[in-house]
N, C-alpha and C positions, 0 to 999 in steps of 0.2 A: 449434962444437956442446958444449962442456963449460960454456963460461960461460954460454951461452945458456939449457942445462937448471938449471944453480946459478940464474939470475934465476929463471926460469919454481916451480923448488920452491922457492925463497924467498919469493917472491911469493904462491902458492900456500900457507902454513908458515898465515898468518894469518887467522884466519875472519872479521874483515870481509873481509877483499879480496877472501873466497873468495863470499859473500854480495853481493857491488857484481859478482861477477861472475854470481852465477844469477839477480841482478836484469838484468843485461845481456844476457843469456840468451833474456828475451824481444823487449828492443826496446831502439833508440838510447835515451840518455835524459840531459837537459840535467843538467848539473853539481848545480845544485841539486836538481833530485827524487833524483839519487843521493843526495846527503846528508840528504835529510826523514826518513826510516826509522830512524835514526843519531843515539845519544843523543852529538856528536861536533859538534866547530867544521867549520863550511866547511872553514877550513884545513888541519884533522887529515884531512877528506874526500880533499881535496886533497893531501896526499900518500900518502894510500895510493891515487889514481890514478895519480899521477907513479911510483912503484911499479909498478905492475900496467901504467903506459904502455912504462915500460924497462925490464921481460921480458916486451914488444909481445902483449901478452896484450889490451890496448884499444887504441884508438885515439882521439886524443882531436880534432878538429877543430872550430872557431868559425864561427859562423853568425849574424851580425848582432853583438852582443853576450853573443850565448850560448856557449856551448861544451859544446859535443854530447860526447856517449863511447858507442864502441860496440866491440863485442866481435869480439878479430881471433883467432878461433882457430888460424891458422897454427901459433902458438908450443905452443898446447896439443895439433895432432898433431903434432910434435915427441917433446915429452914424451909421447906414446901412443903411438908409435913405441918410442922407447925403453925404455918398461915393459915393452911387448908381444912385450920378447927375455927377460923373465924367464921368459913363459907356457912358454918351450919344452919345458919338462920336465915328466913324465906327475905327475900329485896322487898324493900316498903314500894309498893304501885300506886305512884305519888298522884298516878294521874283517875285511876280510881277513885282514891280518894277527893282527891278535887272536885270528880263528878259528884260523889259523895255530898259532898259539903253543898255544890250550886243546889243540885235535889231538897237538901233540907231548909235551905234556905227562901228557894220559892213556894214549899209546901207550908213555909213559917211554922214549923216544927215551933211546940210552949218551948216557954225555958223552963 
């Protein structure tokens, strides 16, 4: 699982790949349509798509002469479950802590 998580987070680290995932969230797209909004070569987009594919974030499928890309949310689910493990801690209530410190200062708490 750690290898898969490493690949997912590595793939998500790049803003171009995150933008591609956001585009595929809307609908499946042909590779040429994925490449259209970017100012880079089709070969560069293909490399980004390959990384997303290895991380299992997308699936590519040939339909005739066109390669289509589809979002595969299963890898994101695994990453989400992992990240939710860090949500078990209570958030620190800094305002309440600041009020406590101010009250202690006013009362002249012993040292």
